[in-house]
Residue, then its C-alpha position, 0 to 999 in steps of 0.5 A: m499499499a505504501g509503494r502504491a501511495a508513493m507512486e500515485r499521481t494527482l488529477a485535478l478536476m475543474c468542476g462545473s454543475g451537473s453529474l459529470p464531475a462525479l462520474v469522472a472523479g469515480r472513474a479517475r479513482d478507479r484507474g489509480w488517480r488521487v482526485l483533487a476537485f475544485a468545485f466551482d458550483g459547490p460540492g453538490a454531487l461530488g459527495g465522496a467521489a474525490d479524495r479532496v474537494v475545494e469550493s472555488r469561485l471563477t473570480e478567485l483563480a490564484p488560490v486554485l493555482a496555488l494549491l495545484r502547485e502545492e499538490r503537484a497535480a500531474a494532470a487536469v480535466l475540465v468537466g461539468r457545465f459552466a453557465m455562460p449567462e453567469i460568466l458573461r455577468i462577471d464584473a472583471g473589476g472584481a476578479d483577482r489578478v490570475t483571473q484577469a490575466i486569463g480573461a486578457r489572454a482569452g480576448s473575449r468571453v466566448d466560452a471556447r476562448l476562455v477555456e483555451a486560455a485556461i488550458g494554456t495557463l495550466t500547460a505552462m505550469g507543466i500540467e497536462v489537460l487531458d481529453q475528456r474522452v479518456f473518461l467519457g468516451d463509452l458515452l458517445p453512441e454509435a450510428g443507428s436508431w434508438s426508437r420505435r420506428q425509422p425516421t421518414a425520408d423527409e425526416r432524414d433530409q432534415v437531419r442531414r441539413g441540421l447536421a451541416l448547420a449545427r456543425t457549422l455553427a459549432a465551428a463558428g462558436v455559436g452553439q451546437t444545436v439546431v431545431l428545424r420543422h419542414a426544413a426551416v430553422t425554429a432555433v439555434e443554440a447560443v449561450e442558453g444551452t441545448t435544453d433551453a434552445i429545444r424548448r424555445g425551438t419546439a415552442l415555435a415549431g409545434p409538434g414534429a420538429v427535428i432536433v440536431k446536435a453536433a460538434a465542430p469538425s475540429h472540436d477540442y475535447r479537452v474543452d467539453t464533450p458534447l452531450i445530451g442527457p435526461d433534461t435534454l430528452a425530457a424537453a424534447a418529449a415535452g415539445q412533441a419533437a419527432v426526431l432527436a438526432v446526435e452526431a454519431g461518435r462525437v456527441g454523447i448520451l449521458d444517461r441511457a435510462a433517459r430513454d424512459v422519460p415520460r412522454p406527453p400524449r401524442v399529437g399528430r407525431p410519433d414519440p421522439r427519436f434517440a440515438r442508439p446507446p453505446r455498446g461497450t466502452r470505446g475510448g474510456d480505457 
């Protein structure tokens, strides 16, 4: 045991909200990492998943870097949701010098630019920022259907159009999700996130919308792993969408049990579609 403890390396998790931080912490510990979790949205669901949990603030990053040095962290993973509306409202004048320096390096508050600046800061400290697929690769589904029916020819055409649009928008740093009806776009994801974009788009589309989520062709999985989860699926069901399509192998499904979300009475269209759940573990080992 003493020898194992001497060889143990420290993995720093930069944790936003949601269930992903606890999932990654548990998987990392299973692989022999000592997990140091910085909880920017409170300890929440982390519970005992990490070896040490430190409540942190985005406006006070100097103590985070100091502790990383003290703990001699070898690697880091950025995981969980950081709400962009809250980040946009941060008063830079009230932030510490480290936070201000990262903001200046980013040059804007575009989420990907901010994360890239944070990655650059950690890399300069000798800390490797890991691709999230090291721990979440098995959540990425294979191509196929997960529904009670196959999509119609028209729906397939709309999915193809939606994939092209979503990839383009993601590459531009706008969002990763589009909602369509009869090929017309009723919503494009922005800073509100996937679930709220679906609510807005299905409200405008009415029953039968087609929802598509994709990643940019050059997406950096150190920044995040695009996902849909139970809230997203529930929003699609509540909006009586006909199709929910994700880019195979590049957008993940967080909770396989989400296929069992309650659906409202059908009005003119079949139940929503979902991507096939992943088979086994891919990229996570």
